[in-house]
C-alpha positions, 0 to 999 in steps of 0.5 A: 507425509511432509507436504510442501504446503507445509512451508506456508504455515511453518514460515513465520517460525522459520523466519523468527529463528533466522533473525540473528542471521538476517543482517546485511553482510558488512557492505560487500562491494563487487564489480561485474565481470559479465552478466546475462539479463533474463526477462521472460515478461515485463514483470520479471527481469533479473540479472545473473552475474559473474562478480569479483568481491572485495572481502577485506584485503582479498578478492574472491569470485562469486560466478553465478552465471558460470554456475547457472550455465554449467548446471543446466541453465534455464532447464534446471533453474528457471528464470531468476526471480531476484538479483544477487542479495546479501541474505546472510553475513559472509555470503551471497545468494540468488533466487531462481524459480526452481532453486536457490544458489549461494556463494559463501565462505566454506572451509577457508574459501568462497564456493558456489553451492546450490541450497538444499531447498527441499530440506528447507521446506521440511523434507528432512530425513530420507524415505527409508521404507520404499526402495526401488529394485529397478536398475539405476545409479545408487546415491547417498545415505538413504540407500536410493538410486536414480533410475530411468524407471519408476518403482513399478517399472514405468519409464521416467528418463530421470537418470538421463536428466539427472546426469544431463543437468549437473547431477549431484552438484545441481540436485543433491542426493535422492531422498526417495525413489521414483514413485507416486506420492500415494504409493504405499510407504511413501513419506514425502508428498506435495499437497494437491498433486494430480493423480498418476504423477511420478515424482522423485525427491532430492535434497534440492529439487523435486523431479516429475513425470506428468501423464500425457505431458510432452516434456519428458521431466518437469522440475518443481518450482522449489525456489519460489516455494522456498522464497515464499517460506522464507519471505512469507505473505509477499514480504519479498516485494518490500526489497528492491532486489525481488522486483524487476530491474535493469541489465548490468554491464561488465565493469560496473560496480555492484553492491548487493542489497542487505535483507534483514529484519524478516522476523519483524516484518513477519510479526507486523504481518500478524499484528495487521491480522490481529487488528483486522480480527479485532475490527471484524468482531467489533463491527459485527463482521458476521452481518457485513454485506460482504466478508469473503475470507475474513478470519480464514487462513487465506492471505490477507490480500484475499479478505474482502476490502483488504489490499496488501503490499509486501505483506503489510495491509495498505488499504481497507475499503469496507465502504457501504458494507453494513458495518455497526458498532464502535471503531476499536483502538486496534485500528491504530496497529494498521500502521502500513495503511494508506487508505482507510474508507468506512463511508456509508455504514452505521458506525457509532461512538467516538473516533478512537485517538489511536487512529493518529498512529496512521501516519501513512494514511493519505485518504481517511473517509468516515463520511455518512455514519453515526459517529459522535464525540469530538474530532481527536487532536491526534488527527494532526499527527497523520502527517500524510493525510491528504483527504479527510471526510468526516461529514454526515455524522454527529460529531460535537466539540471544536475543530482541533487546532492540530489539523493545522499541522497537516502539510499534505492535506488538500481536502477537509470535509466536516459538513453536517455535524454539530461542531461548535466553537471557533474555526482555528486560525491554524487552518491557514497553515495548510499550504496544499488545501484546495477544499474546506467544507464546514457547512451545516454545523454550530461553528461560531466566532470570526472567520480567521483572516489567516485563511487568506494564506491558502493560495490553492483554495478552490472552495470554502463553504461555511454555510449554515453556522453561527459565525459573526464578525466581518468577512475578512478582506484577506479572503481577496488574496485567494485567487484560485477560489472558485466557490465562496459560501458564507450563507446563513451566518451572523456576519456583519460589516460590509462586503470587502471590495477585495473580493473583486480580486477573485477572478476565478470565482463562479459562486458567491453566497452571502445571503441571510447574514447581517451585512450592511453598506453598499455592495462593492462595485468590484464585484461587477468585474467578476466575469466568471460569476454564475451564481450570486446570492445576496438576500437577507442582508441590509445593504444600501445604495445601488447594486452593480448592474453586471450582477443582474446579468449573472445566470442565477442571482437574487438581485431583483429581490433586494429592493435596490436600484441598479448602478449606472457607470461610474461618474468621473470621481469613480462613485456609482450612480443609481440607474 
């Protein structure tokens, strides 16, 4: 029995065979003569136009609306599910719920034709062994007739419907008699059909009589089935013409969208699936908390944690899911990803450099695992990256200067690792960064003055490292900075008075360093400060009195007097 469900499994082969045909049709241009806009709901609204095409020096008609209305209208075709597209060279196509219409070159001219959809779906040949003795209209090469009676004499109304909806032009020849799919001798069938349904299969349609239904005849949505066979795995959504659109007006210029590369898209779907399978095996998939549908024949969008768009895997969220093992290099095949989240698992080993292939990823979270080794320099190739969270791991080595290439980066969290070496000056090239967290590592060397070039920065956290040298005065340029954490390092020199420019600052932590000199009076002007930590340094002089009024402060433990108001020369005086 040839099942309609066969289309989903045959689709990759069908699509690959059509690669040579799937080229844009030479930039066909048209003018809209008239158009109807059908919008059954907000997500499905398309035009059915009559068009005049310019083909070389000639002008030809592709009257989709005229054909639609002359051959049964919405009852026959359902609603359009695409705009008119250039699916093949030398022709235009429109998809409907119940069929497909082509306007194409034929016998020296252009003709409107319904596509033989059931043939496309695998229904080749006729059902020769089961014929009806009921009266009706004999048609076609397989010896079947269209009748108002089923093979067992049950009334169907199929002949009346056939004639009313355009007959042979709309439906093609019958390939079976009217009978249940489970009748002895039946060849064609639809998987999962309800018991008692009488069907008759035509080249371009399937008629149904359903028990108890108030409607005399139903038409299967073969157009949707054929679309999903040719564009499997929701790949049709990658093309604008299959999405809801706006009404066309008479006289408007119209350029059909060229639909190309379906074979390549199908191949990419299978590459994504192969990568997920490799991930499942490498990360102990059978023992995940949730692994619904993984490795099954269900669409990838049904696999737990997987989100797809037009057939591509765009999100993979397996956070807190009991993953263990090393991330495989195959992760780099998921080049459609925009979000990768493995937070809160037991991943070990190194971050594979192939992760740098994921140049569409905007959010990368490997936070709270047991990853080791260095941060791959290839992360600097992830040109869309906005959020990277690698904190709470066992990463070692230096921070790659290549991360300074990430122009879209807003958040960088490398906290609680074992990173060493200097903070790259190249991080000062991140124009959109707002949060840099590097606390609790083993970073050494000076704080780069280039970090003062980050006008959007709101939080800078370098606590618990081995940083040395002075606090750069350039940090005073960070006018949007909310929190500045520099505690438990080996910083020396004085606190630069330029920090008094940080009018948005709510937290300043510099305790447990080797800072000396006087605490700048300018810090007393920071009206938004709610926390300040100064203990564990070697300050001299007095403390600006305003700092003692901050809700959370350690001024009283410094052993220094508070300053009076400045004298006429601007020098602070002790209270």
